[in-house]
C-alpha positions in Angstrom: 6.3 6.9 -7.4 3.9 6.3 -10.3 0.8 4.2 -9.9 2.0 1.4 -12.2 5.4 1.1 -10.4 3.6 1.1 -7.0 1.4 -1.7 -8.3 4.4 -3.8 -9.4 6.1 -3.1 -6.1 3.0 -4.3 -4.2 2.8 -7.4 -6.5 6.4 -8.4 -5.8 6.1 -7.8 -2.1 2.9 -9.9 -2.0 4.6 -12.6 -4.1 7.5 -12.6 -1.6 5.1 -13.2 1.3 3.6 -16.2 -0.5 7.1 -17.7 -0.9 8.4 -16.9 2.7 5.3 -17.2 5.0 3.6 -20.6 5.5 -0.1 -19.9 5.4 0.0 -17.2 2.7 -0.5 -18.8 -0.7 -1.4 -18.0 -4.3 -2.7 -20.6 -6.8 -3.1 -19.2 -10.3 -1.6 -17.4 -13.2 0.8 -14.5 -12.8 -1.6 -11.9 -14.4 -4.4 -12.2 -11.9 -1.9 -11.7 -9.2 -1.8 -8.0 -10.3 -5.4 -8.0 -9.3 -4.4 -9.0 -5.8 -1.9 -6.2 -5.7 -4.6 -3.8 -6.9 -7.0 -4.9 -4.2 -4.2 -4.6 -1.6 -3.4 -1.1 -2.8 -7.0 0.1 -2.7 -7.4 -1.3 0.8 -4.2 0.4 2.0 -5.1 3.7 0.4 -8.7 3.8 1.7 -9.3 1.7 4.8 -5.8 1.5 6.4 -5.6 5.3 7.2 -9.1 5.1 8.8 -8.1 2.1 10.9 -4.9 3.7 12.0 -6.8 6.8 13.0 -9.3 4.8 15.0 -6.6 2.7 16.7 -4.3 5.6 17.3 -4.4 5.3 21.1 -3.4 1.6 20.9 -0.7 2.4 18.4 0.7 5.1 20.8 0.3 2.9 23.8 2.2 0.0 22.2 4.9 2.3 20.7 3.8 1.5 17.2 3.6 -2.2 17.5 -0.2 -2.3 17.1 0.3 -0.9 13.6 1.7 -4.3 12.6 -1.6 -5.8 13.7 -3.5 -3.3 11.6 -1.3 -4.2 8.6 -2.0 -7.9 9.2 -5.7 -7.3 9.2 -5.5 -5.4 5.9 -3.7 -8.4 4.4 -6.3 -10.7 5.8 -9.0 -8.5 4.3 -7.2 -8.6 1.0 -7.3 -12.4 1.1 -11.0 -12.4 1.9 -11.9 -10.1 -1.0 -9.6 -11.9 -3.5 -11.1 -15.3 -2.5 -14.6 -13.9 -3.0 -13.6 -12.7 -6.4 -12.2 -16.1 -7.4 -8.6 -15.0 -7.3 -6.4 -17.7 -5.7 -4.8 -15.6 -3.0 -5.4 -17.0 0.5 -4.2 -16.3 4.0 -4.9 -19.1 6.5 -5.4 -17.0 9.6 -4.2 -14.1 11.8 -0.6 -15.2 12.4 0.1 -15.9 8.7 -1.5 -12.5 8.0 0.7 -10.8 10.6 3.9 -12.3 9.3 2.9 -11.9 5.7 2.2 -8.2 6.3 5.6 -7.8 7.9 7.3 -9.4 4.9 5.2 -7.2 2.5 6.2 -4.1 4.5 9.9 -4.9 4.5 10.0 -5.9 0.8 7.9 -2.9 -0.3 10.1 -0.5 1.7 13.2 -1.9 0.1 11.8 -1.8 -3.4 10.4 1.7 -2.9 13.8 3.0 -1.9 15.4 1.2 -4.9 13.0 2.7 -7.4 12.6 6.2 -5.9 13.0 8.6 -8.7 15.6 11.3 -8.6 13.0 14.0 -9.0 11.5 13.2 -5.6 14.8 14.2 -4.0 15.5 17.3 -6.0 14.8 20.8 -4.6 13.6 23.2 -7.2 14.6 26.8 -6.6 12.7 29.3 -8.7 14.1 32.6 -9.8 11.5 35.2 -9.6 
């Protein structure tokens, strides 16, 4: 999936969380919301793998449920960074972050499947 499409998928998933989860809100114009999606994408690409590695024993012990907590913390961190940059995205606490991350994960997975390119599913056989 291209970077731009991934950014739009993240933006739509985050927007869905602001509409469905009390405590996750955005006040502002639509264009700066792309900045929130960019912050969220950078955090998920850099910090989230490290957090999952460090919490691997807890994730295994809880049969993967602790990964939902890690996702919620990443959304909460996104809120903190966006607020410090003056972008109107805000998460009120841990539980809204937890439920918001769950909504973001579900919406993002559905949209990613819908926009998956055909070339990702194609097997190329080379004749040598």
